N, CA, C and O atoms as a printed pandas DataFrame, in Angstrom:
     atom_number atom_name residue_name chain_id  residue_number  x_coord  y_coord  z_coord
0              1         N          MET        A               1    1.336    5.198  -24.548
1              2        CA          MET        A               1    1.564    6.071  -23.516
2              3         C          MET        A               1    1.235    5.373  -22.185
3              4         O          MET        A               1    0.172    4.763  -22.065
4              5         N          THR        A               2    2.141    5.454  -21.169
5              6        CA          THR        A               2    1.963    5.061  -19.952
6              7         C          THR        A               2    1.074    5.903  -18.985
7              8         O          THR        A               2    1.288    7.112  -18.901
8              9         N          HIS        A               3    0.185    5.377  -18.326
9             10        CA          HIS        A               3   -0.352    6.156  -17.341
10            11         C          HIS        A               3   -0.216    5.578  -15.826
11            12         O          HIS        A               3    0.058    4.391  -15.645
12            13         N          THR        A               4   -0.393    6.354  -14.904
13            14        CA          THR        A               4   -0.265    5.942  -13.499
14            15         C          THR        A               4   -1.709    6.112  -12.853
15            16         O          THR        A               4   -2.436    7.011  -13.278
16            17         N          TYR        A               5   -2.070    5.407  -12.001
17            18        CA          TYR        A               5   -3.172    5.434  -11.156
18            19         C          TYR        A               5   -3.515    6.719  -10.821
19            20         O          TYR        A               5   -4.625    7.142  -11.141
20            21         N          GLU        A               6   -2.663    7.465  -10.175
21            22        CA          GLU        A               6   -2.960    8.797   -9.687
22            23         C          GLU        A               6   -3.297    9.930  -10.726
23            24         O          GLU        A               6   -4.079   10.845  -10.471
24            25         N          GLU        A               7   -2.602    9.777  -11.976
25            26        CA          GLU        A               7   -3.010   10.569  -13.197
26            27         C          GLU        A               7   -4.377   10.209  -13.695
27            28         O          GLU        A               7   -5.168   11.072  -14.076
28            29         N          LEU        A               8   -4.639    8.974  -13.691
29            30        CA          LEU        A               8   -5.938    8.506  -14.322
30            31         C          LEU        A               8   -7.112    8.992  -13.270
31            32         O          LEU        A               8   -8.168    9.469  -13.688
32            33         N          LYS        A               9   -6.837    8.830  -11.898
33            34        CA          LYS        A               9   -7.825    9.187  -10.947
34            35         C          LYS        A               9   -8.254   10.787  -11.001
35            36         O          LYS        A               9   -9.375   11.129  -10.626
36            37         N          HIS        A              10   -7.375   11.655  -11.447
37            38        CA          HIS        A              10   -7.581   13.024  -11.492
38            39         C          HIS        A              10   -8.024   13.508  -12.764
39            40         O          HIS        A              10   -8.195   14.706  -12.990
40            41         N          LYS        A              11   -8.243   12.454  -13.728
41            42        CA          LYS        A              11   -8.831   12.956  -15.153
42            43         C          LYS        A              11  -10.375   12.947  -14.986
43            44         O          LYS        A              11  -10.969   12.215  -14.193
44            45         N          PRO        A              12  -10.950   13.832  -15.811
45            46        CA          PRO        A              12  -12.457   13.813  -15.875
46            47         C          PRO        A              12  -12.891   12.475  -16.623
47            48         O          PRO        A              12  -12.090   11.740  -17.201
48            49         N          LEU        A              13  -14.226   12.262  -16.539
49            50        CA          LEU        A              13  -14.678   10.885  -17.091
50            51         C          LEU        A              13  -14.513   11.057  -18.632
51            52         O          LEU        A              13  -14.135   10.075  -19.271
52            53         N          ALA        A              14  -14.749   12.152  -19.233
53            54        CA          ALA        A              14  -14.656   12.240  -20.657
54            55         C          ALA        A              14  -13.215   11.801  -21.252
55            56         O          ALA        A              14  -13.091   11.071  -22.235
56            57         N          GLU        A              15  -12.197   12.329  -20.544
57            58        CA          GLU        A              15  -10.902   11.932  -20.813
58            59         C          GLU        A              15  -10.641   10.387  -20.760
59            60         O          GLU        A              15  -10.002    9.774  -21.614
60            61         N          LEU        A              16  -11.230    9.829  -19.625
61            62        CA          LEU        A              16  -11.051    8.370  -19.271
62            63         C          LEU        A              16  -11.684    7.537  -20.359
63            64         O          LEU        A              16  -11.232    6.448  -20.712
64            65         N          ARG        A              17  -12.819    8.143  -20.898
65            66        CA          ARG        A              17  -13.584    7.377  -21.868
66            67         C          ARG        A              17  -12.781    7.522  -23.374
67            68         O          ARG        A              17  -12.873    6.652  -24.240
68            69         N          GLU        A              18  -12.081    8.615  -23.513
69            70        CA          GLU        A              18  -11.127    8.828  -24.704
70            71         C          GLU        A              18   -9.972    7.675  -24.708
71            72         O          GLU        A              18   -9.531    7.147  -25.729
72            73         N          ILE        A              19   -9.604    7.413  -23.491
73            74        CA          ILE        A              19   -8.402    6.440  -23.380
74            75         C          ILE        A              19   -9.018    5.175  -23.511
75            76         O          ILE        A              19   -8.413    4.363  -24.211
76            77         N          ALA        A              20  -10.152    4.800  -22.965
77            78        CA          ALA        A              20  -10.766    3.530  -23.073
78            79         C          ALA        A              20  -11.116    3.154  -24.432
79            80         O          ALA        A              20  -11.149    1.977  -24.793
80            81         N          LYS        A              21  -11.412    4.268  -25.290
81            82        CA          LYS        A              21  -11.932    4.027  -26.605
82            83         C          LYS        A              21  -10.887    3.350  -27.522
83            84         O          LYS        A              21  -11.239    2.695  -28.503
84            85         N          ASP        A              22   -9.531    3.533  -27.161
85            86        CA          ASP        A              22   -8.379    3.066  -27.944
86            87         C          ASP        A              22   -7.946    1.525  -27.484
87            88         O          ASP        A              22   -7.084    0.886  -28.087
88            89         N          ILE        A              23   -8.561    1.102  -26.506
89            90        CA          ILE        A              23   -8.048   -0.212  -25.850
90            91         C          ILE        A              23   -9.081   -1.230  -26.146
91            92         O          ILE        A              23  -10.281   -1.053  -25.933
92            93         N          THR        A              24   -8.509   -2.416  -26.700
93            94        CA          THR        A              24   -9.416   -3.592  -26.974
94            95         C          THR        A              24   -9.219   -4.644  -26.014
95            96         O          THR        A              24   -8.776   -5.746  -26.337
96            97         N          HIS        A              25   -9.543   -4.324  -24.827
97            98        CA          HIS        A              25   -9.492   -5.279  -23.668
98            99         C          HIS        A              25  -10.938   -5.530  -23.185
99           100         O          HIS        A              25  -11.743   -4.599  -23.175
100          101         N          GLU        A              26  -11.297   -6.846  -22.762
101          102        CA          GLU        A              26  -12.658   -7.164  -22.536
102          103         C          GLU        A              26  -13.042   -6.293  -21.090
103          104         O          GLU        A              26  -14.223   -6.049  -20.845
104          105         N          ALA        A              27  -12.024   -5.880  -20.224
105          106        CA          ALA        A              27  -12.457   -5.122  -18.990
106          107         C          ALA        A              27  -13.126   -3.697  -19.321
107          108         O          ALA        A              27  -13.933   -3.107  -18.602
108          109         N          VAL        A              28  -12.655   -3.298  -20.477
109          110        CA          VAL        A              28  -13.180   -1.890  -20.850
110          111         C          VAL        A              28  -14.323   -1.940  -21.812
111          112         O          VAL        A              28  -14.809   -0.899  -22.254
112          113         N          GLN        A              29  -14.781   -3.165  -22.160
113          114        CA          GLN        A              29  -16.026   -3.301  -23.113
114          115         C          GLN        A              29  -17.280   -2.562  -22.394
115          116         O          GLN        A              29  -17.534   -2.764  -21.206
116          117         N          GLY        A              30  -18.005   -1.734  -23.171
117          118        CA          GLY        A              30  -19.109   -0.996  -22.574
118          119         C          GLY        A              30  -18.654    0.186  -21.871
119          120         O          GLY        A              30  -19.382    0.727  -21.039
120          121         N          TYR        A              31  -17.454    0.640  -22.160
121          122        CA          TYR        A              31  -17.031    1.771  -21.344
122          123         C          TYR        A              31  -17.981    3.050  -21.422
123          124         O          TYR        A              31  -17.934    3.844  -20.483
124          125         N          THR        A              32  -18.773    3.270  -22.406
125          126        CA          THR        A              32  -19.643    4.448  -22.462
126          127         C          THR        A              32  -20.672    4.216  -21.273
127          128         O          THR        A              32  -21.173    5.230  -20.786
128          129         N          GLN        A              33  -20.982    3.156  -20.834
129          130        CA          GLN        A              33  -21.855    2.907  -19.703
130          131         C          GLN        A              33  -21.409    2.862  -18.299
131          132         O          GLN        A              33  -22.146    2.706  -17.326
132          133         N          LEU        A              34  -20.112    3.017  -18.290
133          134        CA          LEU        A              34  -19.581    2.820  -16.939
134          135         C          LEU        A              34  -19.337    4.385  -16.271
135          136         O          LEU        A              34  -18.979    5.357  -16.937
136          137         N          ASN        A              35  -19.587    4.394  -14.955
137          138        CA          ASN        A              35  -19.334    5.529  -14.230
138          139         C          ASN        A              35  -17.691    5.684  -13.992
139          140         O          ASN        A              35  -16.903    4.812  -14.358
140          141         N          LYS        A              36  -17.367    6.670  -13.461
141          142        CA          LYS        A              36  -15.901    7.079  -13.256
142          143         C          LYS        A              36  -15.157    5.885  -12.498
143          144         O          LYS        A              36  -14.172    5.277  -12.917
144          145         N          ASP        A              37  -15.787    5.693  -11.381
145          146        CA          ASP        A              37  -15.129    4.623  -10.450
146          147         C          ASP        A              37  -14.875    3.186  -11.145
147          148         O          ASP        A              37  -13.784    2.615  -11.110
148          149         N          HIS        A              38  -15.984    2.698  -11.757
149          150        CA          HIS        A              38  -15.837    1.436  -12.600
150          151         C          HIS        A              38  -14.971    1.530  -13.804
151          152         O          HIS        A              38  -14.264    0.588  -14.162
152          153         N          LEU        A              39  -15.029    2.694  -14.441
153          154        CA          LEU        A              39  -14.151    2.794  -15.639
154          155         C          LEU        A              39  -12.653    2.855  -15.124
155          156         O          LEU        A              39  -11.740    2.348  -15.776
156          157         N          LEU        A              40  -12.463    3.474  -13.972
157          158        CA          LEU        A              40  -11.083    3.536  -13.552
158          159         C          LEU        A              40  -10.563    2.219  -13.163
159          160         O          LEU        A              40   -9.376    1.946  -13.341
160          161         N          VAL        A              41  -11.368    1.412  -12.655
161          162        CA          VAL        A              41  -10.905   -0.109  -12.270
162          163         C          VAL        A              41  -10.747   -0.746  -13.503
163          164         O          VAL        A              41   -9.746   -1.444  -13.665
164          165         N          ALA        A              42  -11.626   -0.615  -14.465
165          166        CA          ALA        A              42  -11.509   -1.420  -15.774
166          167         C          ALA        A              42  -10.240   -0.977  -16.498
167          168         O          ALA        A              42   -9.466   -1.813  -16.964
168          169         N          LEU        A              43  -10.028    0.314  -16.593
169          170        CA          LEU        A              43   -8.715    0.844  -17.148
170          171         C          LEU        A              43   -7.492    0.323  -16.567
171          172         O          LEU        A              43   -6.534    0.001  -17.269
172          173         N          CYS        A              44   -7.499    0.233  -15.329
173          174        CA          CYS        A              44   -6.314   -0.114  -14.536
174          175         C          CYS        A              44   -6.114   -1.626  -14.738
175          176         O          CYS        A              44   -4.964   -2.062  -14.786
176          177         N          THR        A              45   -7.148   -2.434  -14.857
177          178        CA          THR        A              45   -6.988   -3.800  -15.366
178          179         C          THR        A              45   -6.633   -3.948  -16.596
179          180         O          THR        A              45   -5.832   -4.860  -16.799
180          181         N          ALA        A              46   -7.050   -3.202  -17.681
181          182        CA          ALA        A              46   -6.657   -3.468  -19.035
182          183         C          ALA        A              46   -5.165   -3.000  -19.259
183          184         O          ALA        A              46   -4.368   -3.566  -20.007
184          185         N          LEU        A              47   -4.913   -1.895  -18.506
185          186        CA          LEU        A              47   -3.537   -1.390  -18.786
186          187         C          LEU        A              47   -2.412   -2.104  -17.912
187          188         O          LEU        A              47   -1.216   -1.956  -18.163
188          189         N          GLY        A              48   -2.890   -2.890  -16.865
189          190        CA          GLY        A              48   -1.886   -3.504  -15.873
190          191         C          GLY        A              48   -1.351   -2.567  -14.991
191          192         O          GLY        A              48   -0.146   -2.591  -14.739
192          193         N          ILE        A              49   -2.187   -1.647  -14.432
193          194        CA          ILE        A              49   -1.727   -0.598  -13.557
194          195         C          ILE        A              49   -2.152   -1.048  -12.091
195          196         O          ILE        A              49   -3.298   -1.448  -11.886
196          197         N          ASP        A              50   -1.187   -0.973  -11.056
197          198        CA          ASP        A              50   -1.437   -1.239   -9.742
198          199         C          ASP        A              50   -2.282   -0.169   -9.234
199          200         O          ASP        A              50   -1.969    0.995   -9.485
200          201         N          MET        A              51   -3.356   -0.442   -8.522
201          202        CA          MET        A              51   -4.369    0.437   -8.105
202          203         C          MET        A              51   -4.153    1.062   -6.696
203          204         O          MET        A              51   -5.008    1.822   -6.241
204          205         N          HIS        A              52   -3.098    0.778   -6.040
205          206        CA          HIS        A              52   -2.898    1.489   -4.798
206          207         C          HIS        A              52   -1.357    2.026   -4.831
207          208         O          HIS        A              52   -0.436    1.455   -5.416
208          209         N          ALA        A              53   -1.279    3.042   -4.206
209          210        CA          ALA        A              53    0.026    3.811   -4.056
210          211         C          ALA        A              53    0.971    2.992   -3.173
211          212         O          ALA        A              53    0.591    2.454   -2.133
212          213         N          HIS        A              54    2.170    2.926   -3.620
213          214        CA          HIS        A              54    3.270    2.176   -2.778
214          215         C          HIS        A              54    4.042    3.360   -2.125
215          216         O          HIS        A              54    4.377    4.361   -2.758
216          217         N          LYS        A              55    4.298    3.155   -0.784
217          218        CA          LYS        A              55    4.973    4.198    0.004
218          219         C          LYS        A              55    6.368    3.665    0.128
219          220         O          LYS        A              55    6.604    2.457    0.145
220          221         N          GLN        A              56    7.214    4.524    0.209
221          222        CA          GLN        A              56    8.639    4.165    0.231
222          223         C          GLN        A              56    9.203    4.830    1.671
223          224         O          GLN        A              56    8.829    5.895    2.164
224          225         N          VAL        A              57   10.120    3.983    2.156
225          226        CA          VAL        A              57   10.632    4.322    3.556
226          227         C          VAL        A              57   12.062    5.104    3.290
227          228         O          VAL        A              57   13.014    4.494    2.805
228          229         N          LYS        A              58   12.130    6.337    3.605
229          230        CA          LYS        A              58   13.401    7.132    3.409
230          231         C          LYS        A              58   14.032    7.484    4.758
231          232         O          LYS        A              58   13.341    7.765    5.737
232          233         N          GLY        A              59   15.375    7.459    4.774
233          234        CA          GLY        A              59   16.065    7.947    6.009
234          235         C          GLY        A              59   16.450    6.821    7.006
235          236         O          GLY        A              59   17.336    7.043    7.831
236          237         N          ILE        A              60   15.869    5.717    6.966
237          238        CA          ILE        A              60   16.208    4.507    7.785
238          239         C          ILE        A              60   16.456    3.363    7.141
239          240         O          ILE        A              60   16.036    3.220    5.993
240          241         N          ASP        A              61   17.101    2.474    7.708
241          242        CA          ASP        A              61   17.300    1.050    7.086
242          243         C          ASP        A              61   16.029    0.314    7.439
243          244         O          ASP        A              61   15.720    0.025    8.595
244          245         N          LYS        A              62   15.338    0.039    6.401
245          246        CA          LYS        A              62   13.950   -0.756    6.645
246          247         C          LYS        A              62   14.171   -2.138    7.124
247          248         O          LYS        A              62   13.558   -2.624    8.074
248          249         N          ALA        A              63   15.046   -2.733    6.447
249          250        CA          ALA        A              63   15.236   -4.158    6.646
250          251         C          ALA        A              63   15.851   -4.316    8.065
251          252         O          ALA        A              63   15.443   -5.259    8.744
252          253         N          ALA        A              64   16.749   -3.523    8.552
253          254        CA          ALA        A              64   17.209   -3.464    9.827
254          255         C          ALA        A              64   16.154   -3.360   11.001
255          256         O          ALA        A              64   16.100   -4.121   11.967
256          257         N          THR        A              65   15.263   -2.204   10.730
257          258        CA          THR        A              65   14.248   -1.984   11.543
258          259         C          THR        A              65   13.342   -3.145   11.648
259          260         O          THR        A              65   13.026   -3.581   12.755
260          261         N          LYS        A              66   12.947   -3.622   10.647
261          262        CA          LYS        A              66   12.076   -4.893   10.656
262          263         C          LYS        A              66   12.677   -6.066   11.541
263          264         O          LYS        A              66   12.030   -6.687   12.384
264          265         N          ALA        A              67   13.965   -6.269   11.233
265          266        CA          ALA        A              67   14.606   -7.269   12.005
266          267         C          ALA        A              67   14.545   -6.965   13.549
267          268         O          ALA        A              67   14.289   -7.853   14.362
268          269         N          LYS        A              68   14.773   -5.781   13.872
269          270        CA          LYS        A              68   14.687   -5.317   15.240
270          271         C          LYS        A              68   13.174   -5.753   15.787
271          272         O          LYS        A              68   12.970   -6.334   16.853
272          273         N          ILE        A              69   12.201   -5.363   14.868
273          274        CA          ILE        A              69   10.805   -5.523   15.378
274          275         C          ILE        A              69   10.633   -7.169   15.607
275          276         O          ILE        A              69   10.013   -7.613   16.574
276          277         N          LYS        A              70   11.179   -7.910   14.726
277          278        CA          LYS        A              70   11.045   -9.392   14.837
278          279         C          LYS        A              70   11.808   -9.856   15.984
279          280         O          LYS        A              70   11.312  -10.852   16.511
280          281         N          GLU        A              71   12.846   -9.430   16.507
281          282        CA          GLU        A              71   13.622   -9.801   17.615
282          283         C          GLU        A              71   12.688   -9.403   18.798
283          284         O          GLU        A              71   12.407  -10.254   19.643
284          285         N          TRP        A              72   12.197   -8.125   18.884
285          286        CA          TRP        A              72   11.214   -7.776   19.934
286          287         C          TRP        A              72   10.019   -8.627   20.126
287          288         O          TRP        A              72    9.565   -8.867   21.245
288          289         N          LYS        A              73    9.485   -9.109   18.960
289          290        CA          LYS        A              73    8.301   -9.970   18.959
290          291         C          LYS        A              73    8.716  -11.326   19.589
291          292         O          LYS        A              73    7.909  -11.935   20.292
292          293         N          LYS        A              74    9.906  -11.788   19.359
293          294        CA          LYS        A              74   10.199  -13.099   20.066
294          295         C          LYS        A              74   10.413  -13.007   21.460
295          296         O          LYS        A              74   10.136  -13.950   22.200
296          297         N          LYS        A              75   11.005  -11.669   21.981
297          298        CA          LYS        A              75   11.238  -11.353   23.358
298          299         C          LYS        A              75    9.788  -11.213   23.982
299          300         O          LYS        A              75    9.604  -11.655   25.115
300          301         N          ARG        A              76    8.738  -10.605   23.275
301          302        CA          ARG        A              76    7.377  -10.475   23.719
302          303         C          ARG        A              76    6.823  -11.751   24.098
303          304         O          ARG        A              76    6.260  -11.948   25.174
304          305         N          ASP        A              77    7.021  -12.769   23.033
305          306        CA          ASP        A              77    6.453  -14.137   23.107
306          307         C          ASP        A              77    7.018  -14.873   24.405
307          308         O          ASP        A              77    6.331  -15.581   25.142
308          309         N          ASP        A              78    8.351  -14.603   24.569
309          310        CA          ASP        A              78    9.017  -15.357   25.627
310          311         C          ASP        A              78    8.340  -14.807   27.052
311          312         O          ASP        A              78    8.026  -15.512   28.011
312          313         N          ALA        A              79    8.199  -13.360   26.935
313          314        CA          ALA        A              79    7.654  -12.707   28.200
314          315         C          ALA        A              79    6.210  -13.302   28.513
315          316         O          ALA        A              79    5.782  -13.509   29.648
316          317         N          LEU        A              80    5.637  -13.506   27.514
317          318        CA          LEU        A              80    4.161  -13.936   27.534
318          319         C          LEU        A              80    4.108  -15.273   28.212
319          320         O          LEU        A              80    3.339  -15.461   29.155
320          321         N          THR        A              81    4.947  -16.253   27.733
321          322        CA          THR        A              81    4.998  -17.521   28.128
322          323         C          THR        A              81    5.585  -17.670   29.676
323          324         O          THR        A              81    5.265  -18.617   30.393
324          325         N          ALA        A              82    6.454  -16.648   30.082
325          326        CA          ALA        A              82    6.945  -16.634   31.250
326          327         C          ALA        A              82    6.185  -15.829   32.200
327          328         O          ALA        A              82    6.562  -15.740   33.368
328          329         N          SER        A              83    5.074  -15.200   31.749
329          330        CA          SER        A              83    4.201  -14.254   32.574
330          331         C          SER        A              83    4.977  -13.158   33.332
331          332         O          SER        A              83    4.630  -12.793   34.455
332          333         N          ASP        A              84    6.072  -12.631   32.661
333          334        CA          ASP        A              84    6.933  -11.511   33.019
334          335         C          ASP        A              84    6.197  -10.266   32.432
335          336         O          ASP        A              84    6.219   -9.955   31.241
336          337         N          ARG        A              85    5.579   -9.630   33.366
337          338        CA          ARG        A              85    4.798   -8.386   33.004
338          339         C          ARG        A              85    5.770   -7.190   32.632
339          340         O          ARG        A              85    5.490   -6.397   31.733
340          341         N          LYS        A              86    6.840   -7.119   33.326
341          342        CA          LYS        A              86    7.784   -5.932   33.050
342          343         C          LYS        A              86    8.478   -6.155   31.690
343          344         O          LYS        A              86    8.587   -5.217   30.901
344          345         N          ALA        A              87    8.914   -7.298   31.427
345          346        CA          ALA        A              87    9.602   -7.622   30.226
346          347         C          ALA        A              87    8.549   -7.515   29.059
347          348         O          ALA        A              87    8.922   -7.113   27.957
348          349         N          LEU        A              88    7.233   -7.869   29.285
349          350        CA          LEU        A              88    6.257   -7.650   28.228
350          351         C          LEU        A              88    6.061   -6.262   27.904
351          352         O          LEU        A              88    6.129   -5.889   26.733
352          353         N          LYS        A              89    5.830   -5.489   28.824
353          354        CA          LYS        A              89    5.699   -4.114   28.716
354          355         C          LYS        A              89    6.932   -3.390   27.818
355          356         O          LYS        A              89    6.759   -2.607   26.885
356          357         N          VAL        A              90    8.043   -3.797   28.277
357          358        CA          VAL        A              90    9.213   -3.160   27.627
358          359         C          VAL        A              90    9.202   -3.655   26.088
359          360         O          VAL        A              90    9.459   -2.838   25.204
360          361         N          ALA        A              91    8.925   -4.892   25.799
361          362        CA          ALA        A              91    8.905   -5.414   24.461
362          363         C          ALA        A              91    7.827   -4.792   23.650
363          364         O          ALA        A              91    8.001   -4.608   22.446
364          365         N          LEU        A              92    6.678   -4.443   24.271
365          366        CA          LEU        A              92    5.547   -4.078   23.552
366          367         C          LEU        A              92    5.895   -2.502   23.270
367          368         O          LEU        A              92    5.628   -2.013   22.172
368          369         N          ASP        A              93    6.481   -1.756   24.274
369          370        CA          ASP        A              93    6.922   -0.424   24.022
370          371         C          ASP        A              93    7.842   -0.316   22.912
371          372         O          ASP        A              93    7.715    0.568   22.065
372          373         N          GLN        A              94    8.837   -1.250   22.879
373          374        CA          GLN        A              94    9.919   -1.223   21.794
374          375         C          GLN        A              94    9.191   -1.505   20.411
375          376         O          GLN        A              94    9.333   -0.761   19.441
376          377         N          ILE        A              95    8.527   -2.462   20.406
377          378        CA          ILE        A              95    7.657   -2.713   19.038
378          379         C          ILE        A              95    6.989   -1.490   18.649
379          380         O          ILE        A              95    7.114   -1.093   17.491
380          381         N          HIS        A              96    6.332   -0.884   19.443
381          382        CA          HIS        A              96    5.311    0.232   19.069
382          383         C          HIS        A              96    6.268    1.438   18.585
383          384         O          HIS        A              96    6.007    2.125   17.597
384          385         N          HIS        A              97    7.421    1.615   19.409
385          386        CA          HIS        A              97    8.233    2.589   18.947
386          387         C          HIS        A              97    8.920    2.460   17.528
387          388         O          HIS        A              97    9.045    3.395   16.738
388          389         N          LEU        A              98    9.336    1.186   17.327
389          390        CA          LEU        A              98    9.928    0.923   16.060
390          391         C          LEU        A              98    8.978    0.962   14.834
391          392         O          LEU        A              98    9.403    1.255   13.716
392          393         N          LYS        A              99    7.745    0.673   15.065
393          394        CA          LYS        A              99    6.775    0.689   14.069
394          395         C          LYS        A              99    6.353    2.212   13.770
395          396         O          LYS        A              99    6.039    2.599   12.644
396          397         N          ARG        A             100    6.380    2.956   14.812
397          398        CA          ARG        A             100    6.290    4.461   14.603
398          399         C          ARG        A             100    7.435    5.233   13.860
399          400         O          ARG        A             100    7.252    6.245   13.183
400          401         N          VAL        A             101    8.602    4.639   14.072
401          402        CA          VAL        A             101    9.756    5.113   13.387
402          403         C          VAL        A             101    9.555    4.788   11.920
403          404         O          VAL        A             101    9.823    5.628   11.062
404          405         N          MET        A             102    9.103    3.625   11.624
405          406        CA          MET        A             102    8.924    3.153   10.050
406          407         C          MET        A             102    7.763    4.069    9.592
407          408         O          MET        A             102    7.847    4.548    8.461
408          409         N          ARG        A             103    6.795    4.330   10.284
409          410        CA          ARG        A             103    5.638    5.066    9.589
410          411         C          ARG        A             103    6.033    6.586    9.333
411          412         O          ARG        A             103    5.616    7.200    8.351
412          413         N          LYS        A             104    6.841    7.127   10.258
413          414        CA          LYS        A             104    7.293    8.342   10.233
414          415         C          LYS        A             104    8.296    8.581    9.003
415          416         O          LYS        A             104    8.420    9.682    8.466
416          417         N          ALA        A             105    8.912    7.575    8.664
417          418        CA          ALA        A             105    9.918    7.632    7.629
418          419         C          ALA        A             105    9.280    7.162    6.199
419          420         O          ALA        A             105   10.013    7.001    5.223
420          421         N          MET        A             106    7.917    6.961    6.139
421          422        CA          MET        A             106    7.319    6.801    4.934
422          423         C          MET        A             106    6.974    7.962    4.085
423          424         O          MET        A             106    6.484    8.958    4.616
424          425         N          ILE        A             107    7.183    7.918    2.847
425          426        CA          ILE        A             107    6.838    8.972    1.864
426          427         C          ILE        A             107    5.780    8.552    0.948
427          428         O          ILE        A             107    5.382    9.320    0.072
């Protein structure tokens, strides 16, 4: 049976110990002595589960937005070397705006 991190995180300690009982991995040895936080880490290690949630970007083209950010960062660097404060402000504002667009589109 496959488990997800979120699913395991919301299970009580007794259920986590039941799952650990059937696993013969060195990470879950001594599972009866582990508290929930440590047992959760051990189970994720033993089962090969990623411990952080991956967010997805919906509604925009992530690659194109990142390419625009990269272009504006080059313009920012050029403005810094040229000591052009107006161009620097425009570049920083655009980078900030594009990053906010990306964050708003994350699910």
